[in-house]
C-alpha positions as CSV (number, residue, x, y, z in Angstrom):
1,M,53.9,-138.4,-166.8
2,I,56.6,-138.3,-169.5
3,K,59.4,-140.9,-168.6
4,S,62.0,-139.8,-170.9
5,E,65.2,-138.2,-169.6
6,Q,65.4,-135.7,-172.7
7,P,64.0,-132.2,-172.0
8,K,60.4,-131.6,-172.8
9,L,58.4,-128.3,-173.5
10,Y,56.8,-126.5,-170.6
11,I,54.1,-123.9,-172.2
12,I,52.4,-121.3,-170.8
13,S,48.9,-119.8,-171.6
14,P,48.3,-116.2,-172.5
15,A,47.2,-114.1,-169.8
16,E,43.7,-113.5,-171.7
17,F,41.9,-115.8,-174.2
18,E,38.8,-117.0,-175.6
19,I,38.3,-120.4,-174.4
20,E,36.7,-122.1,-176.9
21,R,39.2,-120.8,-179.7
22,F,42.2,-121.6,-177.4
23,S,40.8,-124.8,-176.5
24,E,40.7,-125.7,-180.0
25,D,44.4,-124.3,-181.0
26,L,45.9,-126.2,-178.0
27,K,44.7,-129.7,-178.9
28,P,46.8,-130.0,-182.1
29,I,49.7,-128.5,-180.3
30,L,49.7,-131.0,-177.6
31,D,48.9,-133.9,-180.3
32,S,52.3,-132.9,-182.5
33,I,54.8,-132.3,-179.9
34,E,55.7,-133.8,-176.5
35,I,54.9,-131.6,-173.6
36,S,55.7,-131.8,-170.0
37,C,53.6,-129.3,-168.4
38,F,51.1,-126.9,-169.2
39,R,51.0,-123.7,-166.9
40,L,47.5,-121.9,-166.8
41,A,48.4,-118.1,-166.3
42,L,45.3,-116.2,-166.6
43,S,45.3,-112.3,-165.4
44,T,41.7,-112.5,-164.1
45,Q,41.2,-112.8,-160.4
46,E,37.3,-113.8,-161.3
47,E,36.8,-117.2,-159.9
48,N,34.2,-118.5,-162.1
49,T,36.1,-117.8,-165.1
50,I,39.5,-119.2,-163.4
51,A,37.3,-122.5,-162.5
52,K,35.7,-123.0,-166.1
53,T,38.7,-122.4,-167.9
54,A,40.8,-124.8,-165.7
55,D,38.2,-127.7,-166.0
56,V,38.5,-127.3,-169.8
57,I,42.2,-127.0,-170.1
58,R,42.7,-129.7,-167.5
59,N,40.5,-132.3,-169.3
60,I,42.3,-131.6,-172.6
61,C,45.8,-131.7,-171.0
62,H,45.0,-135.0,-168.8
63,S,43.4,-136.7,-172.0
64,R,47.0,-136.2,-173.3
65,D,49.0,-136.9,-170.4
66,V,50.3,-133.6,-169.9
67,A,50.3,-132.1,-166.4
68,I,48.8,-128.9,-165.9
69,V,49.6,-126.2,-163.1
70,I,47.9,-123.1,-162.4
71,E,49.8,-119.9,-161.6
72,D,49.2,-118.6,-158.0
73,H,46.0,-119.9,-157.1
74,F,46.6,-123.1,-155.3
75,L,43.6,-123.4,-153.8
76,F,42.1,-124.2,-157.1
77,V,44.5,-127.1,-157.6
78,Q,42.3,-130.0,-155.5
79,K,39.3,-128.4,-156.4
80,H,39.6,-128.6,-160.1
81,G,42.0,-131.8,-160.3
82,L,44.9,-130.0,-161.3
83,D,48.8,-131.5,-161.0
84,G,49.9,-128.3,-159.2
85,V,50.9,-124.9,-158.8
86,H,53.4,-122.3,-159.8
87,L,54.0,-119.3,-157.6
88,S,54.9,-116.1,-159.0
89,D,56.2,-114.7,-155.7
90,G,59.3,-116.4,-155.6
91,A,59.7,-118.8,-152.3
92,R,57.3,-116.9,-150.1
93,N,54.4,-119.2,-150.2
94,V,56.1,-122.5,-151.2
95,R,55.7,-123.9,-147.7
96,K,52.1,-123.0,-147.4
97,A,51.3,-124.4,-151.2
98,R,53.2,-127.9,-150.1
99,K,51.5,-128.1,-146.6
100,E,48.2,-127.6,-148.3
101,L,48.6,-129.5,-151.8
102,G,50.6,-132.3,-150.2
103,K,53.9,-134.1,-151.3
104,E,52.3,-135.3,-154.6
105,A,51.5,-132.0,-156.0
106,I,53.6,-130.1,-158.3
107,V,54.9,-126.8,-156.7
108,G,57.1,-124.5,-158.6
109,A,58.4,-121.0,-158.1
110,F,59.3,-118.0,-160.0
111,C,62.6,-116.4,-158.5
112,G,63.8,-114.0,-161.1
113,N,67.4,-113.6,-161.3
114,S,67.8,-114.5,-157.9
115,K,70.0,-117.3,-157.2
116,H,69.2,-116.9,-153.4
117,N,65.6,-117.2,-154.0
118,G,65.8,-120.1,-156.2
119,I,67.7,-121.8,-153.6
120,T,65.3,-120.9,-150.5
121,A,62.1,-121.9,-152.9
122,G,64.1,-125.5,-153.5
123,E,64.8,-125.7,-149.8
124,A,61.2,-124.9,-149.0
125,G,60.0,-127.7,-151.0
126,A,59.6,-126.6,-154.6
127,D,59.9,-129.0,-157.4
128,G,61.1,-126.6,-159.5
129,V,62.4,-123.2,-160.0
130,V,62.0,-120.5,-163.0
131,A,64.9,-118.5,-163.3
132,T,65.0,-115.4,-165.8
133,F,68.4,-114.4,-166.9
134,Q,68.7,-110.6,-167.9
135,T,71.4,-111.3,-170.6
136,E,69.3,-113.6,-172.8
137,R,66.2,-113.1,-174.9
138,F,64.2,-116.2,-173.6
139,V,63.4,-117.6,-170.3
140,I,64.7,-120.8,-169.2
141,D,62.6,-123.0,-167.0
142,V,64.2,-126.0,-165.6
143,V,61.8,-128.1,-163.4
144,A,63.3,-131.1,-161.5
145,Q,60.4,-132.9,-160.5
146,R,60.3,-136.3,-159.0
147,T,59.6,-137.4,-162.7
148,S,63.2,-136.2,-163.6
149,L,61.8,-134.1,-166.2
150,L,63.4,-131.3,-168.0
151,A,61.4,-128.1,-169.3
152,V,62.8,-125.7,-171.7
153,E,60.5,-122.9,-172.4
154,K,61.2,-120.3,-175.1
155,G,59.0,-117.0,-175.1
156,A,55.6,-116.7,-173.5
157,G,54.6,-120.0,-174.6
158,I,51.4,-120.2,-176.7
159,S,50.4,-116.8,-178.0
160,G,46.6,-115.8,-178.3
161,P,44.8,-114.5,-181.4
């Protein structure tokens, strides 16, 4: 994990991509700038595709000391050696994910522009909360994990083809 107190980038995958091309595009990005965390945010619900993609991206991220979380599919975290989960349903499943994954896993939650949902997610055990401010044209992700890293994400992360 990154030990610096300076903000680091948190990037998000496109919802759909071709794994071979994307993995080749991702490597030089992770090699050129300091990234704290990569979120695998696939739109598919097909388990084999998610599993294969998670394994490939995990190897790339972990070889560069970048944490990897998966969006919503917290049952894949331990099975595929990921670092945690990002829940898109606010605080609803934070306690369940924390119980299932344990204290060492990263558990993040998307809470939109609801301060209440963000506080609830934090109280339920989320390490980080994503808040979207409608008055801005970008999303600010502030992740306060046990490693004291801060992440700022602009746009939708790495864009696809």
